[in-house]
Structures are given as structure tokens and as C-alpha cells.
C-alpha positions in Angstrom: 18.4 16.0 -38.9 20.7 14.1 -36.6 21.6 10.6 -37.3 20.1 9.4 -34.0 16.8 11.2 -34.9 16.8 9.8 -38.4 17.2 6.2 -37.2 14.7 6.7 -34.4 12.1 8.1 -36.8 12.5 5.0 -39.0 12.1 2.6 -36.1 15.7 1.9 -35.3 15.8 2.9 -31.7 19.0 1.7 -29.9 18.7 -0.1 -26.6 20.7 2.7 -25.0 18.3 5.4 -26.2 15.3 3.3 -25.2 16.7 2.7 -21.7 17.5 6.4 -21.2 14.0 7.5 -22.2 12.2 4.8 -20.3 14.5 5.1 -17.3 13.8 8.8 -16.9 10.0 8.3 -17.2 10.2 5.5 -14.7 12.1 7.7 -12.2 9.7 10.6 -12.7 6.8 8.2 -12.0 8.4 6.8 -8.9 9.2 10.2 -7.5 5.8 11.5 -8.3 4.2 8.5 -6.5 6.5 8.9 -3.5 5.6 12.6 -3.2 1.8 12.0 -3.6 1.7 9.2 -1.1 3.7 11.2 1.5 1.7 14.4 0.9 -1.6 12.6 1.2 -0.9 9.9 3.7 2.3 11.0 5.5 4.6 8.3 6.8 1.9 5.6 6.2 1.9 6.4 2.5 5.6 6.3 2.3 5.6 2.9 4.1 3.1 1.6 1.6 5.5 2.4 -1.2 8.4 0.8 0.7 6.4 -2.3 1.2 5.5 -2.4 -2.5 9.1 -2.1 -3.6 10.1 -4.9 -1.1 7.5 -7.1 -2.8 8.8 -6.3 -6.3 12.3 -7.0 -5.1 11.4 -10.3 -3.6 9.6 -11.3 -6.8 12.5 -10.2 -9.0 15.0 -12.0 -6.7 13.1 -15.2 -6.9 12.9 -14.9 -10.7 16.6 -14.2 -11.0 17.5 -17.1 -8.7 15.4 -19.5 -10.8 16.4 -18.3 -14.3 20.1 -18.0 -13.5 20.3 -21.1 -11.3 21.7 -19.0 -8.4 22.5 -20.7 -5.1 22.2 -19.0 -1.7 25.6 -17.9 -0.8 27.1 -14.4 -0.7 28.6 -14.7 -4.2 25.2 -15.6 -5.6 23.7 -12.6 -3.9 26.5 -10.3 -5.1 26.1 -11.6 -8.7 22.4 -10.8 -8.5 23.1 -7.2 -7.4 25.7 -6.8 -10.2 23.2 -8.2 -12.7 20.4 -5.9 -11.5 22.9 -3.0 -11.6 23.6 -3.8 -15.2 19.9 -3.8 -16.0 19.4 -0.4 -14.4 22.7 0.9 -15.9 24.3 1.4 -12.5 28.1 1.4 -12.7 29.4 -0.4 -9.6 32.4 -2.2 -8.3 32.9 -4.5 -5.4 35.4 -5.0 -2.7 35.5 -8.3 -0.8 36.5 -7.3 2.7 36.3 -10.9 4.0 34.8 -14.3 3.1 31.6 -13.0 4.8 31.4 -9.4 3.5 31.4 -7.7 0.1 31.1 -3.9 -0.3 29.4 -2.2 -3.3 30.4 1.2 -4.6 28.4 3.1 -7.2 30.5 5.8 -8.9 27.5 6.3 -11.2 23.9 5.6 -10.4 21.3 7.0 -12.9 18.5 6.8 -10.3 20.6 8.7 -7.7 21.5 11.2 -10.4 17.8 11.8 -11.1 17.0 12.1 -7.5 19.8 14.6 -7.1 18.4 16.7 -10.0 15.1 16.9 -8.0 16.9 18.0 -4.9 15.9 15.1 -2.7 17.4 11.7 -2.4 14.7 9.1 -2.5 17.0 6.0 -2.2 15.7 4.9 1.2 12.1 4.8 -0.1 12.6 3.7 -3.7 15.9 1.8 -4.1 17.2 0.3 -0.8 14.0 -1.7 0.1 14.0 -3.2 -3.4 17.7 -4.2 -3.5 17.6 -5.6 0.0 14.6 -7.8 -0.9 16.3 -9.1 -4.0 19.1 -10.3 -1.8 16.8 -11.9 0.8 14.9 -13.8 -1.9 18.2 -15.3 -3.2 20.0 -15.8 0.1 18.0 -15.4 3.3 21.2 -15.8 5.3 22.7 -12.6 3.9 22.0 -9.1 5.3 22.4 -5.8 3.6 24.1 -3.1 5.6 24.6 0.6 4.6 28.2 1.6 5.0 27.6 5.2 3.8 24.0 6.3 3.2 23.3 8.2 0.1 23.4 11.9 0.3 23.0 14.8 -2.1 26.8 14.8 -2.5 27.4 11.1 -3.1 25.9 7.7 -3.8 25.6 5.1 -1.1 28.1 2.3 -0.2 26.4 -0.9 0.7 27.6 -4.3 1.8 26.4 -7.8 1.9 27.1 -9.7 5.1 26.7 -13.4 6.0 24.7 -13.6 9.2 26.5 -15.3 12.0 
């Protein structure tokens, strides 16, 4: 019996193990819902899911803003994304291109990895509406732009931009 199995059997489940197990089930559920809605309701079904994820993102953004005492500038929005990335175990780094723009690179995104394993990138339906809404809830004057959309070959590059 492996050490990991021994400890898990006795109730000592590490946060990393818990996150990996729950994360994969969550991704499976989300992909299944996306597929069912699109198969049964077409574009309207997909739009319903996008709207739902925007709502969740807005709620999570408001909660982050309140709990972490975030302001409404680009640095607060960037911190929120970094924090959400840490929660979802997304490895990311930023590059500030100006006082009004910050780019986000994701050398490792567990959600994208899962989507890739399914042969379809669901980011535009399941991820991007959520993260954009998180930002809007924190800083309505900040827009999200896609620098490089996600593809089967690589994760996306996004940026936050202060509206003029």
C-alpha cells in the first residue's frame, strides 16, 4: 500500500490530493453540462451556460473585493486574477506593458489541460466569461482583452486594460 493511500484511508487527505480529485470531477461536470446544453439547445444552451458563469464570476468578484478590501484599479483586478489562479492551481505570470495594461500568461492551466485531453477547448464557454466577470465586479473601468486565444496547442494570453 502506498503512503498516500495509507494516509487517505485513515482520513489524512492532503489539500493537493483533494484539489486534484475535486478539480477533475468539477471539470468533467462542466464539460458534460456544456455538451448537453449545446446538443439539446444549440447556441442558446451554450449562451445560458456563459450567462451562468458570468453570474458566478460577478458574485465571486464582489466577495473577493469585500473580503480582501480590494479597490477598483488595475492592480486590484490583477491581484484578484492571481488569487483566483492560485485557488484553481493555475500557474501564471504577469507582464505590465504600461500603467494601463497588464498581460497574463498561463504556462500551466489545469482546466485547459483537461479540455485538451477531451479534444476540445471549452475556455470561451467555461473560463473566459467567469474571469472577465470577476474583473468587472472589482473594477468596472477595466476591460479584459484576449491577446492570444486558447487553442489545442497552447493556453491563452489575456490582458487587463484600463478603459480610456
